[in-house]
mmCIF file as Biopython writes it, N, C-alpha, C and O atoms, coordinates in Angstrom:
data_model
#
loop_
_atom_site.group_PDB
_atom_site.id
_atom_site.type_symbol
_atom_site.label_atom_id
_atom_site.label_alt_id
_atom_site.label_comp_id
_atom_site.label_asym_id
_atom_site.label_entity_id
_atom_site.label_seq_id
_atom_site.pdbx_PDB_ins_code
_atom_site.Cartn_x
_atom_site.Cartn_y
_atom_site.Cartn_z
_atom_site.occupancy
_atom_site.B_iso_or_equiv
_atom_site.auth_seq_id
_atom_site.auth_asym_id
_atom_site.pdbx_PDB_model_num
ATOM 1   N N  . MET A ? 1  ? 13.290  -20.806 -24.804 1.0 0.0 1  A 1 
ATOM 2   C CA . MET A ? 1  ? 12.216  -20.249 -24.020 1.0 0.0 1  A 1 
ATOM 3   C C  . MET A ? 1  ? 12.417  -18.755 -23.876 1.0 0.0 1  A 1 
ATOM 4   O O  . MET A ? 1  ? 13.542  -18.258 -23.843 1.0 0.0 1  A 1 
ATOM 5   N N  . GLY A ? 2  ? 11.289  -18.047 -23.790 1.0 0.0 2  A 1 
ATOM 6   C CA . GLY A ? 2  ? 11.346  -16.596 -23.627 1.0 0.0 2  A 1 
ATOM 7   C C  . GLY A ? 2  ? 11.587  -16.208 -22.181 1.0 0.0 2  A 1 
ATOM 8   O O  . GLY A ? 2  ? 11.520  -17.026 -21.264 1.0 0.0 2  A 1 
ATOM 9   N N  . GLN A ? 3  ? 11.863  -14.955 -22.022 1.0 0.0 3  A 1 
ATOM 10  C CA . GLN A ? 3  ? 12.107  -14.448 -20.671 1.0 0.0 3  A 1 
ATOM 11  C C  . GLN A ? 3  ? 10.783  -14.288 -19.935 1.0 0.0 3  A 1 
ATOM 12  O O  . GLN A ? 3  ? 9.821   -13.756 -20.490 1.0 0.0 3  A 1 
ATOM 13  N N  . ARG A ? 4  ? 10.734  -14.743 -18.698 1.0 0.0 4  A 1 
ATOM 14  C CA . ARG A ? 4  ? 9.510   -14.657 -17.898 1.0 0.0 4  A 1 
ATOM 15  C C  . ARG A ? 4  ? 9.358   -13.259 -17.328 1.0 0.0 4  A 1 
ATOM 16  O O  . ARG A ? 4  ? 10.313  -12.702 -16.785 1.0 0.0 4  A 1 
ATOM 17  N N  . ALA A ? 5  ? 8.170   -12.688 -17.444 1.0 0.0 5  A 1 
ATOM 18  C CA . ALA A ? 5  ? 7.909   -11.375 -16.875 1.0 0.0 5  A 1 
ATOM 19  C C  . ALA A ? 5  ? 7.733   -11.513 -15.368 1.0 0.0 5  A 1 
ATOM 20  O O  . ALA A ? 5  ? 7.106   -12.457 -14.887 1.0 0.0 5  A 1 
ATOM 21  N N  . SER A ? 6  ? 8.280   -10.584 -14.652 1.0 0.0 6  A 1 
ATOM 22  C CA . SER A ? 6  ? 8.166   -10.619 -13.198 1.0 0.0 6  A 1 
ATOM 23  C C  . SER A ? 6  ? 7.299   -9.470  -12.719 1.0 0.0 6  A 1 
ATOM 24  O O  . SER A ? 6  ? 7.447   -8.335  -13.172 1.0 0.0 6  A 1 
ATOM 25  N N  . THR A ? 7  ? 6.388   -9.773  -11.795 1.0 0.0 7  A 1 
ATOM 26  C CA . THR A ? 7  ? 5.547   -8.724  -11.249 1.0 0.0 7  A 1 
ATOM 27  C C  . THR A ? 7  ? 6.130   -8.179  -9.952  1.0 0.0 7  A 1 
ATOM 28  O O  . THR A ? 7  ? 5.623   -7.198  -9.407  1.0 0.0 7  A 1 
ATOM 29  N N  . GLU A ? 8  ? 7.185   -8.805  -9.458  1.0 0.0 8  A 1 
ATOM 30  C CA . GLU A ? 8  ? 7.782   -8.343  -8.220  1.0 0.0 8  A 1 
ATOM 31  C C  . GLU A ? 8  ? 8.835   -7.289  -8.518  1.0 0.0 8  A 1 
ATOM 32  O O  . GLU A ? 8  ? 9.525   -7.341  -9.535  1.0 0.0 8  A 1 
ATOM 33  N N  . SER A ? 9  ? 8.939   -6.337  -7.610  1.0 0.0 9  A 1 
ATOM 34  C CA . SER A ? 9  ? 9.975   -5.331  -7.745  1.0 0.0 9  A 1 
ATOM 35  C C  . SER A ? 9  ? 11.282  -5.890  -7.197  1.0 0.0 9  A 1 
ATOM 36  O O  . SER A ? 9  ? 11.303  -6.949  -6.569  1.0 0.0 9  A 1 
ATOM 37  N N  . ARG A ? 10 ? 12.343  -5.185  -7.437  1.0 0.0 10 A 1 
ATOM 38  C CA . ARG A ? 10 ? 13.639  -5.626  -6.927  1.0 0.0 10 A 1 
ATOM 39  C C  . ARG A ? 10 ? 13.643  -5.551  -5.406  1.0 0.0 10 A 1 
ATOM 40  O O  . ARG A ? 10 ? 12.958  -4.704  -4.833  1.0 0.0 10 A 1 
ATOM 41  N N  . PRO A ? 11 ? 14.400  -6.416  -4.743  1.0 0.0 11 A 1 
ATOM 42  C CA . PRO A ? 11 ? 14.420  -6.421  -3.275  1.0 0.0 11 A 1 
ATOM 43  C C  . PRO A ? 11 ? 14.758  -5.058  -2.674  1.0 0.0 11 A 1 
ATOM 44  O O  . PRO A ? 11 ? 14.143  -4.659  -1.685  1.0 0.0 11 A 1 
ATOM 45  N N  . ALA A ? 12 ? 15.713  -4.343  -3.241  1.0 0.0 12 A 1 
ATOM 46  C CA . ALA A ? 12 ? 16.086  -3.036  -2.692  1.0 0.0 12 A 1 
ATOM 47  C C  . ALA A ? 12 ? 14.926  -2.060  -2.797  1.0 0.0 12 A 1 
ATOM 48  O O  . ALA A ? 12 ? 14.679  -1.292  -1.867  1.0 0.0 12 A 1 
ATOM 49  N N  . ASP A ? 13 ? 14.208  -2.081  -3.920  1.0 0.0 13 A 1 
ATOM 50  C CA . ASP A ? 13 ? 13.052  -1.210  -4.094  1.0 0.0 13 A 1 
ATOM 51  C C  . ASP A ? 13 ? 11.931  -1.608  -3.151  1.0 0.0 13 A 1 
ATOM 52  O O  . ASP A ? 13 ? 11.277  -0.749  -2.560  1.0 0.0 13 A 1 
ATOM 53  N N  . ARG A ? 14 ? 11.712  -2.892  -3.011  1.0 0.0 14 A 1 
ATOM 54  C CA . ARG A ? 14 ? 10.643  -3.382  -2.141  1.0 0.0 14 A 1 
ATOM 55  C C  . ARG A ? 14 ? 10.903  -2.947  -0.705  1.0 0.0 14 A 1 
ATOM 56  O O  . ARG A ? 14 ? 9.986   -2.520  -0.004  1.0 0.0 14 A 1 
ATOM 57  N N  . ASP A ? 15 ? 12.158  -3.057  -0.269  1.0 0.0 15 A 1 
ATOM 58  C CA . ASP A ? 15 ? 12.508  -2.654  1.089   1.0 0.0 15 A 1 
ATOM 59  C C  . ASP A ? 15 ? 12.354  -1.155  1.290   1.0 0.0 15 A 1 
ATOM 60  O O  . ASP A ? 15 ? 12.076  -0.701  2.400   1.0 0.0 15 A 1 
ATOM 61  N N  . ALA A ? 16 ? 12.532  -0.391  0.232   1.0 0.0 16 A 1 
ATOM 62  C CA . ALA A ? 16 ? 12.412  1.061   0.331   1.0 0.0 16 A 1 
ATOM 63  C C  . ALA A ? 16 ? 10.972  1.520   0.157   1.0 0.0 16 A 1 
ATOM 64  O O  . ALA A ? 16 ? 10.695  2.716   0.254   1.0 0.0 16 A 1 
ATOM 65  N N  . GLY A ? 17 ? 10.047  0.594   -0.100  1.0 0.0 17 A 1 
ATOM 66  C CA . GLY A ? 17 ? 8.652   0.967   -0.279  1.0 0.0 17 A 1 
ATOM 67  C C  . GLY A ? 17 ? 8.366   1.492   -1.671  1.0 0.0 17 A 1 
ATOM 68  O O  . GLY A ? 17 ? 7.437   2.278   -1.857  1.0 0.0 17 A 1 
ATOM 69  N N  . VAL A ? 18 ? 9.145   1.072   -2.646  1.0 0.0 18 A 1 
ATOM 70  C CA . VAL A ? 18 ? 9.000   1.549   -4.017  1.0 0.0 18 A 1 
ATOM 71  C C  . VAL A ? 18 ? 8.639   0.369   -4.896  1.0 0.0 18 A 1 
ATOM 72  O O  . VAL A ? 18 ? 9.170   -0.727  -4.712  1.0 0.0 18 A 1 
ATOM 73  N N  . ASN A ? 19 ? 7.731   0.578   -5.863  1.0 0.0 19 A 1 
ATOM 74  C CA . ASN A ? 19 ? 7.561   -0.465  -6.865  1.0 0.0 19 A 1 
ATOM 75  C C  . ASN A ? 19 ? 7.523   0.184   -8.233  1.0 0.0 19 A 1 
ATOM 76  O O  . ASN A ? 19 ? 7.312   1.392   -8.345  1.0 0.0 19 A 1 
ATOM 77  N N  . GLY A ? 20 ? 7.721   -0.590  -9.252  1.0 0.0 20 A 1 
ATOM 78  C CA . GLY A ? 20 ? 7.883   -0.062  -10.594 1.0 0.0 20 A 1 
ATOM 79  C C  . GLY A ? 20 ? 6.678   0.663   -11.153 1.0 0.0 20 A 1 
ATOM 80  O O  . GLY A ? 20 ? 6.840   1.531   -12.011 1.0 0.0 20 A 1 
ATOM 81  N N  . ARG A ? 21 ? 5.459   0.337   -10.697 1.0 0.0 21 A 1 
ATOM 82  C CA . ARG A ? 21 ? 4.263   0.948   -11.269 1.0 0.0 21 A 1 
ATOM 83  C C  . ARG A ? 21 ? 3.852   2.243   -10.594 1.0 0.0 21 A 1 
ATOM 84  O O  . ARG A ? 21 ? 3.215   3.087   -11.223 1.0 0.0 21 A 1 
ATOM 85  N N  . THR A ? 22 ? 4.197   2.415   -9.352  1.0 0.0 22 A 1 
ATOM 86  C CA . THR A ? 22 ? 3.687   3.570   -8.629  1.0 0.0 22 A 1 
ATOM 87  C C  . THR A ? 22 ? 4.780   4.564   -8.340  1.0 0.0 22 A 1 
ATOM 88  O O  . THR A ? 22 ? 5.966   4.237   -8.302  1.0 0.0 22 A 1 
ATOM 89  N N  . GLY A ? 23 ? 4.351   5.767   -8.140  1.0 0.0 23 A 1 
ATOM 90  C CA . GLY A ? 23 ? 5.240   6.819   -7.703  1.0 0.0 23 A 1 
ATOM 91  C C  . GLY A ? 23 ? 4.542   7.539   -6.578  1.0 0.0 23 A 1 
ATOM 92  O O  . GLY A ? 23 ? 3.455   7.137   -6.164  1.0 0.0 23 A 1 
ATOM 93  N N  . ASN A ? 24 ? 5.133   8.574   -6.086  1.0 0.0 24 A 1 
ATOM 94  C CA . ASN A ? 24 ? 4.484   9.332   -5.038  1.0 0.0 24 A 1 
ATOM 95  C C  . ASN A ? 24 ? 3.339   10.127  -5.630  1.0 0.0 24 A 1 
ATOM 96  O O  . ASN A ? 24 ? 3.435   10.639  -6.745  1.0 0.0 24 A 1 
ATOM 97  N N  . ALA A ? 25 ? 2.264   10.228  -4.884  1.0 0.0 25 A 1 
ATOM 98  C CA . ALA A ? 25 ? 1.129   11.026  -5.336  1.0 0.0 25 A 1 
ATOM 99  C C  . ALA A ? 25 ? 1.527   12.484  -5.348  1.0 0.0 25 A 1 
ATOM 100 O O  . ALA A ? 25 ? 2.324   12.920  -4.516  1.0 0.0 25 A 1 
ATOM 101 N N  . ASP A ? 26 ? 0.988   13.234  -6.272  1.0 0.0 26 A 1 
ATOM 102 C CA . ASP A ? 26 ? 1.244   14.655  -6.361  1.0 0.0 26 A 1 
ATOM 103 C C  . ASP A ? 26 ? 0.600   15.331  -5.155  1.0 0.0 26 A 1 
ATOM 104 O O  . ASP A ? 26 ? -0.617  15.249  -4.991  1.0 0.0 26 A 1 
ATOM 105 N N  . PRO A ? 27 ? 1.374   15.991  -4.315  1.0 0.0 27 A 1 
ATOM 106 C CA . PRO A ? 27 ? 0.791   16.595  -3.116  1.0 0.0 27 A 1 
ATOM 107 C C  . PRO A ? 27 ? -0.260  17.659  -3.436  1.0 0.0 27 A 1 
ATOM 108 O O  . PRO A ? 27 ? -1.096  17.972  -2.588  1.0 0.0 27 A 1 
ATOM 109 N N  . GLU A ? 28 ? -0.229  18.209  -4.627  1.0 0.0 28 A 1 
ATOM 110 C CA . GLU A ? 28 ? -1.224  19.211  -5.004  1.0 0.0 28 A 1 
ATOM 111 C C  . GLU A ? 28 ? -2.581  18.579  -5.297  1.0 0.0 28 A 1 
ATOM 112 O O  . GLU A ? 28 ? -3.594  19.278  -5.276  1.0 0.0 28 A 1 
ATOM 113 N N  . GLU A ? 29 ? -2.628  17.271  -5.570  1.0 0.0 29 A 1 
ATOM 114 C CA . GLU A ? 29 ? -3.902  16.599  -5.835  1.0 0.0 29 A 1 
ATOM 115 C C  . GLU A ? 29 ? -4.804  16.606  -4.614  1.0 0.0 29 A 1 
ATOM 116 O O  . GLU A ? 29 ? -5.993  16.904  -4.730  1.0 0.0 29 A 1 
ATOM 117 N N  . ASP A ? 30 ? -4.265  16.284  -3.451  1.0 0.0 30 A 1 
ATOM 118 C CA . ASP A ? 30 ? -5.033  16.255  -2.213  1.0 0.0 30 A 1 
ATOM 119 C C  . ASP A ? 30 ? -4.121  16.710  -1.080  1.0 0.0 30 A 1 
ATOM 120 O O  . ASP A ? 30 ? -3.369  15.907  -0.528  1.0 0.0 30 A 1 
ATOM 121 N N  . PRO A ? 31 ? -4.182  17.976  -0.736  1.0 0.0 31 A 1 
ATOM 122 C CA . PRO A ? 31 ? -3.263  18.504  0.267   1.0 0.0 31 A 1 
ATOM 123 C C  . PRO A ? 31 ? -3.636  18.171  1.710   1.0 0.0 31 A 1 
ATOM 124 O O  . PRO A ? 31 ? -2.913  18.550  2.631   1.0 0.0 31 A 1 
ATOM 125 N N  . SER A ? 32 ? -4.762  17.462  1.926   1.0 0.0 32 A 1 
ATOM 126 C CA . SER A ? 32 ? -5.176  17.154  3.290   1.0 0.0 32 A 1 
ATOM 127 C C  . SER A ? 32 ? -4.177  16.194  3.945   1.0 0.0 32 A 1 
ATOM 128 O O  . SER A ? 32 ? -3.631  15.310  3.286   1.0 0.0 32 A 1 
ATOM 129 N N  . PRO A ? 33 ? -3.948  16.377  5.241   1.0 0.0 33 A 1 
ATOM 130 C CA . PRO A ? 33 ? -2.995  15.489  5.926   1.0 0.0 33 A 1 
ATOM 131 C C  . PRO A ? 33 ? -3.563  14.077  6.072   1.0 0.0 33 A 1 
ATOM 132 O O  . PRO A ? 33 ? -4.774  13.889  6.189   1.0 0.0 33 A 1 
ATOM 133 N N  . LEU A ? 34 ? -2.684  13.110  6.063   1.0 0.0 34 A 1 
ATOM 134 C CA . LEU A ? 34 ? -3.094  11.721  6.257   1.0 0.0 34 A 1 
ATOM 135 C C  . LEU A ? 34 ? -3.311  11.466  7.744   1.0 0.0 34 A 1 
ATOM 136 O O  . LEU A ? 34 ? -2.629  12.057  8.581   1.0 0.0 34 A 1 
ATOM 137 N N  . PRO A ? 35 ? -4.257  10.587  8.078   1.0 0.0 35 A 1 
ATOM 138 C CA . PRO A ? 35 ? -4.498  10.297  9.500   1.0 0.0 35 A 1 
ATOM 139 C C  . PRO A ? 35 ? -3.355  9.470   10.080  1.0 0.0 35 A 1 
ATOM 140 O O  . PRO A ? 35 ? -2.640  8.788   9.345   1.0 0.0 35 A 1 
ATOM 141 N N  . PRO A ? 36 ? -3.184  9.533   11.395  1.0 0.0 36 A 1 
ATOM 142 C CA . PRO A ? 36 ? -2.194  8.647   12.024  1.0 0.0 36 A 1 
ATOM 143 C C  . PRO A ? 36 ? -2.590  7.188   11.791  1.0 0.0 36 A 1 
ATOM 144 O O  . PRO A ? 36 ? -3.763  6.882   11.577  1.0 0.0 36 A 1 
ATOM 145 N N  . LEU A ? 37 ? -1.617  6.305   11.834  1.0 0.0 37 A 1 
ATOM 146 C CA . LEU A ? 37 ? -1.844  4.884   11.568  1.0 0.0 37 A 1 
ATOM 147 C C  . LEU A ? 37 ? -2.937  4.307   12.459  1.0 0.0 37 A 1 
ATOM 148 O O  . LEU A ? 37 ? -3.830  3.621   11.960  1.0 0.0 37 A 1 
ATOM 149 N N  . GLU A ? 38 ? -2.890  4.563   13.750  1.0 0.0 38 A 1 
ATOM 150 C CA . GLU A ? 38 ? -3.889  3.998   14.664  1.0 0.0 38 A 1 
ATOM 151 C C  . GLU A ? 38 ? -5.301  4.462   14.303  1.0 0.0 38 A 1 
ATOM 152 O O  . GLU A ? 38 ? -6.246  3.676   14.371  1.0 0.0 38 A 1 
ATOM 153 N N  . GLU A ? 39 ? -5.448  5.712   13.925  1.0 0.0 39 A 1 
ATOM 154 C CA . GLU A ? 39 ? -6.769  6.231   13.543  1.0 0.0 39 A 1 
ATOM 155 C C  . GLU A ? 39 ? -7.267  5.553   12.265  1.0 0.0 39 A 1 
ATOM 156 O O  . GLU A ? 39 ? -8.445  5.212   12.157  1.0 0.0 39 A 1 
ATOM 157 N N  . ALA A ? 40 ? -6.374  5.361   11.309  1.0 0.0 40 A 1 
ATOM 158 C CA . ALA A ? 40 ? -6.745  4.712   10.053  1.0 0.0 40 A 1 
ATOM 159 C C  . ALA A ? 40 ? -7.145  3.252   10.295  1.0 0.0 40 A 1 
ATOM 160 O O  . ALA A ? 40 ? -8.096  2.762   9.686   1.0 0.0 40 A 1 
ATOM 161 N N  . ILE A ? 41 ? -6.433  2.564   11.169  1.0 0.0 41 A 1 
ATOM 162 C CA . ILE A ? 41 ? -6.746  1.165   11.473  1.0 0.0 41 A 1 
ATOM 163 C C  . ILE A ? 41 ? -8.140  1.053   12.089  1.0 0.0 41 A 1 
ATOM 164 O O  . ILE A ? 41 ? -8.887  0.125   11.779  1.0 0.0 41 A 1 
ATOM 165 N N  . HIS A ? 42 ? -8.485  1.994   12.955  1.0 0.0 42 A 1 
ATOM 166 C CA . HIS A ? 42 ? -9.785  1.933   13.627  1.0 0.0 42 A 1 
ATOM 167 C C  . HIS A ? 42 ? -10.951 2.270   12.692  1.0 0.0 42 A 1 
ATOM 168 O O  . HIS A ? 42 ? -12.110 2.058   13.050  1.0 0.0 42 A 1 
ATOM 169 N N  . LYS A ? 43 ? -10.657 2.789   11.507  1.0 0.0 43 A 1 
ATOM 170 C CA . LYS A ? 43 ? -11.705 3.044   10.517  1.0 0.0 43 A 1 
ATOM 171 C C  . LYS A ? 43 ? -12.098 1.757   9.780   1.0 0.0 43 A 1 
ATOM 172 O O  . LYS A ? 43 ? -13.147 1.700   9.138   1.0 0.0 43 A 1 
ATOM 173 N N  . ILE A ? 44 ? -11.262 0.742   9.874   1.0 0.0 44 A 1 
ATOM 174 C CA . ILE A ? 44 ? -11.549 -0.552  9.249   1.0 0.0 44 A 1 
ATOM 175 C C  . ILE A ? 44 ? -12.422 -1.349  10.213  1.0 0.0 44 A 1 
ATOM 176 O O  . ILE A ? 44 ? -12.054 -1.512  11.376  1.0 0.0 44 A 1 
ATOM 177 N N  . PRO A ? 45 ? -13.565 -1.846  9.758   1.0 0.0 45 A 1 
ATOM 178 C CA . PRO A ? 45 ? -14.444 -2.608  10.657  1.0 0.0 45 A 1 
ATOM 179 C C  . PRO A ? 45 ? -13.702 -3.782  11.308  1.0 0.0 45 A 1 
ATOM 180 O O  . PRO A ? 45 ? -12.877 -4.427  10.661  1.0 0.0 45 A 1 
ATOM 181 N N  . PRO A ? 46 ? -13.995 -4.062  12.600  1.0 0.0 46 A 1 
ATOM 182 C CA . PRO A ? 46 ? -13.305 -5.152  13.310  1.0 0.0 46 A 1 
ATOM 183 C C  . PRO A ? 46 ? -13.373 -6.504  12.594  1.0 0.0 46 A 1 
ATOM 184 O O  . PRO A ? 46 ? -12.386 -7.238  12.566  1.0 0.0 46 A 1 
ATOM 185 N N  . ALA A ? 47 ? -14.520 -6.833  12.021  1.0 0.0 47 A 1 
ATOM 186 C CA . ALA A ? 47 ? -14.644 -8.123  11.322  1.0 0.0 47 A 1 
ATOM 187 C C  . ALA A ? 47 ? -13.692 -8.174  10.123  1.0 0.0 47 A 1 
ATOM 188 O O  . ALA A ? 47 ? -13.120 -9.223  9.824   1.0 0.0 47 A 1 
ATOM 189 N N  . THR A ? 48 ? -13.529 -7.056  9.450   1.0 0.0 48 A 1 
ATOM 190 C CA . THR A ? 48 ? -12.619 -6.999  8.297   1.0 0.0 48 A 1 
ATOM 191 C C  . THR A ? 48 ? -11.178 -7.129  8.753   1.0 0.0 48 A 1 
ATOM 192 O O  . THR A ? 48 ? -10.397 -7.860  8.143   1.0 0.0 48 A 1 
ATOM 193 N N  . ARG A ? 49 ? -10.816 -6.426  9.823   1.0 0.0 49 A 1 
ATOM 194 C CA . ARG A ? 49 ? -9.449  -6.543  10.358  1.0 0.0 49 A 1 
ATOM 195 C C  . ARG A ? 49 ? -9.160  -7.972  10.784  1.0 0.0 49 A 1 
ATOM 196 O O  . ARG A ? 49 ? -8.063  -8.479  10.551  1.0 0.0 49 A 1 
ATOM 197 N N  . GLN A ? 50 ? -10.134 -8.625  11.405  1.0 0.0 50 A 1 
ATOM 198 C CA . GLN A ? 50 ? -9.959  -10.004 11.850  1.0 0.0 50 A 1 
ATOM 199 C C  . GLN A ? 50 ? -9.753  -10.930 10.649  1.0 0.0 50 A 1 
ATOM 200 O O  . GLN A ? 50 ? -8.878  -11.795 10.677  1.0 0.0 50 A 1 
ATOM 201 N N  . LYS A ? 51 ? -10.548 -10.752 9.606   1.0 0.0 51 A 1 
ATOM 202 C CA . LYS A ? 51 ? -10.425 -11.600 8.417   1.0 0.0 51 A 1 
ATOM 203 C C  . LYS A ? 51 ? -9.085  -11.359 7.714   1.0 0.0 51 A 1 
ATOM 204 O O  . LYS A ? 51 ? -8.455  -12.309 7.248   1.0 0.0 51 A 1 
ATOM 205 N N  . LEU A ? 52 ? -8.647  -10.107 7.634   1.0 0.0 52 A 1 
ATOM 206 C CA . LEU A ? 52 ? -7.345  -9.815  7.028   1.0 0.0 52 A 1 
ATOM 207 C C  . LEU A ? 52 ? -6.226  -10.514 7.804   1.0 0.0 52 A 1 
ATOM 208 O O  . LEU A ? 52 ? -5.308  -11.082 7.212   1.0 0.0 52 A 1 
ATOM 209 N N  . ASP A ? 53 ? -6.314  -10.466 9.129   1.0 0.0 53 A 1 
ATOM 210 C CA . ASP A ? 53 ? -5.309  -11.128 9.951   1.0 0.0 53 A 1 
ATOM 211 C C  . ASP A ? 53 ? -5.351  -12.641 9.748   1.0 0.0 53 A 1 
ATOM 212 O O  . ASP A ? 53 ? -4.314  -13.297 9.645   1.0 0.0 53 A 1 
ATOM 213 N N  . GLU A ? 54 ? -6.560  -13.178 9.694   1.0 0.0 54 A 1 
ATOM 214 C CA . GLU A ? 54 ? -6.742  -14.619 9.511   1.0 0.0 54 A 1 
ATOM 215 C C  . GLU A ? 54 ? -6.180  -15.093 8.167   1.0 0.0 54 A 1 
ATOM 216 O O  . GLU A ? 54 ? -5.509  -16.123 8.092   1.0 0.0 54 A 1 
ATOM 217 N N  . LEU A ? 55 ? -6.461  -14.335 7.117   1.0 0.0 55 A 1 
ATOM 218 C CA . LEU A ? 55 ? -6.059  -14.754 5.773   1.0 0.0 55 A 1 
ATOM 219 C C  . LEU A ? 55 ? -4.612  -14.431 5.433   1.0 0.0 55 A 1 
ATOM 220 O O  . LEU A ? 55 ? -3.931  -15.228 4.788   1.0 0.0 55 A 1 
ATOM 221 N N  . PHE A ? 56 ? -4.139  -13.266 5.863   1.0 0.0 56 A 1 
ATOM 222 C CA . PHE A ? 56 ? -2.832  -12.801 5.395   1.0 0.0 56 A 1 
ATOM 223 C C  . PHE A ? 56 ? -1.772  -12.660 6.484   1.0 0.0 56 A 1 
ATOM 224 O O  . PHE A ? 56 ? -0.580  -12.575 6.185   1.0 0.0 56 A 1 
ATOM 225 N N  . ARG A ? 57 ? -2.199  -12.635 7.743   1.0 0.0 57 A 1 
ATOM 226 C CA . ARG A ? 57 ? -1.268  -12.432 8.856   1.0 0.0 57 A 1 
ATOM 227 C C  . ARG A ? 57 ? -0.393  -11.203 8.627   1.0 0.0 57 A 1 
ATOM 228 O O  . ARG A ? 57 ? 0.775   -11.172 9.016   1.0 0.0 57 A 1 
ATOM 229 N N  . GLY A ? 58 ? -0.977  -10.199 7.993   1.0 0.0 58 A 1 
ATOM 230 C CA . GLY A ? 58 ? -0.233  -8.973  7.703   1.0 0.0 58 A 1 
ATOM 231 C C  . GLY A ? 58 ? -0.380  -7.957  8.811   1.0 0.0 58 A 1 
ATOM 232 O O  . GLY A ? 58 ? -1.265  -8.065  9.660   1.0 0.0 58 A 1 
ATOM 233 N N  . LYS A ? 59 ? 0.492   -6.976  8.796   1.0 0.0 59 A 1 
ATOM 234 C CA . LYS A ? 59 ? 0.440   -5.895  9.761   1.0 0.0 59 A 1 
ATOM 235 C C  . LYS A ? 59 ? 0.331   -4.579  9.006   1.0 0.0 59 A 1 
ATOM 236 O O  . LYS A ? 59 ? 0.936   -4.404  7.948   1.0 0.0 59 A 1 
ATOM 237 N N  . PHE A ? 60 ? -0.433  -3.675  9.550   1.0 0.0 60 A 1 
ATOM 238 C CA . PHE A ? 60 ? -0.485  -2.332  9.004   1.0 0.0 60 A 1 
ATOM 239 C C  . PHE A ? 60 ? 0.722   -1.588  9.551   1.0 0.0 60 A 1 
ATOM 240 O O  . PHE A ? 60 ? 0.925   -1.533  10.764  1.0 0.0 60 A 1 
ATOM 241 N N  . ILE A ? 61 ? 1.524   -1.013  8.655   1.0 0.0 61 A 1 
ATOM 242 C CA . ILE A ? 61 ? 2.737   -0.351  9.111   1.0 0.0 61 A 1 
ATOM 243 C C  . ILE A ? 61 ? 2.815   1.120   8.729   1.0 0.0 61 A 1 
ATOM 244 O O  . ILE A ? 61 ? 3.619   1.860   9.296   1.0 0.0 61 A 1 
ATOM 245 N N  . ALA A ? 62 ? 1.990   1.558   7.771   1.0 0.0 62 A 1 
ATOM 246 C CA . ALA A ? 62 ? 2.077   2.950   7.337   1.0 0.0 62 A 1 
ATOM 247 C C  . ALA A ? 62 ? 0.790   3.370   6.644   1.0 0.0 62 A 1 
ATOM 248 O O  . ALA A ? 62 ? 0.035   2.543   6.134   1.0 0.0 62 A 1 
ATOM 249 N N  . VAL A ? 63 ? 0.565   4.668   6.640   1.0 0.0 63 A 1 
ATOM 250 C CA . VAL A ? 63 ? -0.539  5.255   5.889   1.0 0.0 63 A 1 
ATOM 251 C C  . VAL A ? 63 ? 0.099   5.995   4.723   1.0 0.0 63 A 1 
ATOM 252 O O  . VAL A ? 63 ? 0.936   6.875   4.925   1.0 0.0 63 A 1 
ATOM 253 N N  . LYS A ? 64 ? -0.293  5.642   3.511   1.0 0.0 64 A 1 
ATOM 254 C CA . LYS A ? 64 ? 0.281   6.267   2.321   1.0 0.0 64 A 1 
ATOM 255 C C  . LYS A ? 64 ? -0.822  6.685   1.376   1.0 0.0 64 A 1 
ATOM 256 O O  . LYS A ? 64 ? -1.884  6.065   1.331   1.0 0.0 64 A 1 
ATOM 257 N N  . ARG A ? 65 ? -0.573  7.717   0.635   1.0 0.0 65 A 1 
ATOM 258 C CA . ARG A ? 65 ? -1.504  8.163   -0.399  1.0 0.0 65 A 1 
ATOM 259 C C  . ARG A ? 65 ? -1.008  7.605   -1.728  1.0 0.0 65 A 1 
ATOM 260 O O  . ARG A ? 65 ? 0.171   7.731   -2.059  1.0 0.0 65 A 1 
ATOM 261 N N  . ILE A ? 66 ? -1.911  6.986   -2.488  1.0 0.0 66 A 1 
ATOM 262 C CA . ILE A ? 66 ? -1.542  6.464   -3.797  1.0 0.0 66 A 1 
ATOM 263 C C  . ILE A ? 66 ? -2.408  7.115   -4.860  1.0 0.0 66 A 1 
ATOM 264 O O  . ILE A ? 66 ? -3.496  7.618   -4.581  1.0 0.0 66 A 1 
ATOM 265 N N  . ARG A ? 67 ? -1.903  7.094   -6.080  1.0 0.0 67 A 1 
ATOM 266 C CA . ARG A ? 67 ? -2.662  7.676   -7.190  1.0 0.0 67 A 1 
ATOM 267 C C  . ARG A ? 67 ? -3.808  6.752   -7.561  1.0 0.0 67 A 1 
ATOM 268 O O  . ARG A ? 67 ? -3.686  5.532   -7.460  1.0 0.0 67 A 1 
ATOM 269 N N  . LYS A ? 68 ? -4.921  7.330   -7.989  1.0 0.0 68 A 1 
ATOM 270 C CA . LYS A ? 68 ? -6.103  6.558   -8.366  1.0 0.0 68 A 1 
ATOM 271 C C  . LYS A ? 68 ? -5.776  5.579   -9.504  1.0 0.0 68 A 1 
ATOM 272 O O  . LYS A ? 68 ? -6.285  4.458   -9.517  1.0 0.0 68 A 1 
ATOM 273 N N  . GLU A ? 69 ? -4.943  5.988   -10.445 1.0 0.0 69 A 1 
ATOM 274 C CA . GLU A ? 69 ? -4.592  5.125   -11.586 1.0 0.0 69 A 1 
ATOM 275 C C  . GLU A ? 69 ? -3.881  3.856   -11.146 1.0 0.0 69 A 1 
ATOM 276 O O  . GLU A ? 69 ? -3.952  2.836   -11.833 1.0 0.0 69 A 1 
ATOM 277 N N  . ASP A ? 70 ? -3.201  3.905   -10.018 1.0 0.0 70 A 1 
ATOM 278 C CA . ASP A ? 70 ? -2.440  2.756   -9.551  1.0 0.0 70 A 1 
ATOM 279 C C  . ASP A ? 70 ? -3.294  1.709   -8.880  1.0 0.0 70 A 1 
ATOM 280 O O  . ASP A ? 70 ? -2.787  0.647   -8.518  1.0 0.0 70 A 1 
ATOM 281 N N  . LEU A ? 71 ? -4.576  1.972   -8.700  1.0 0.0 71 A 1 
ATOM 282 C CA . LEU A ? 71 ? -5.481  1.002   -8.086  1.0 0.0 71 A 1 
ATOM 283 C C  . LEU A ? 71 ? -5.989  -0.035  -9.080  1.0 0.0 71 A 1 
ATOM 284 O O  . LEU A ? 71 ? -6.535  -1.055  -8.661  1.0 0.0 71 A 1 
ATOM 285 N N  . TYR A ? 72 ? -5.833  0.183   -10.348 1.0 0.0 72 A 1 
ATOM 286 C CA . TYR A ? 72 ? -6.399  -0.705  -11.361 1.0 0.0 72 A 1 
ATOM 287 C C  . TYR A ? 72 ? -5.339  -1.488  -12.054 1.0 0.0 72 A 1 
ATOM 288 O O  . TYR A ? 72 ? -5.641  -2.288  -12.940 1.0 0.0 72 A 1 
#
């Protein structure tokens, strides 16, 4: 049997907020400051936040800028 490809990053990388496909966005691309976490959360409609909680039980913990290429 062949080796199975893994889409998960290594535990140490995952804990550090790093994954194999993404890197830090170039600060020169968009120099505007990121909003505080609470402000960003309130931009998400309440019904959407409720559904995210219902489906994933996840928590918002940080606001990060990602490269557009990493969204696809």
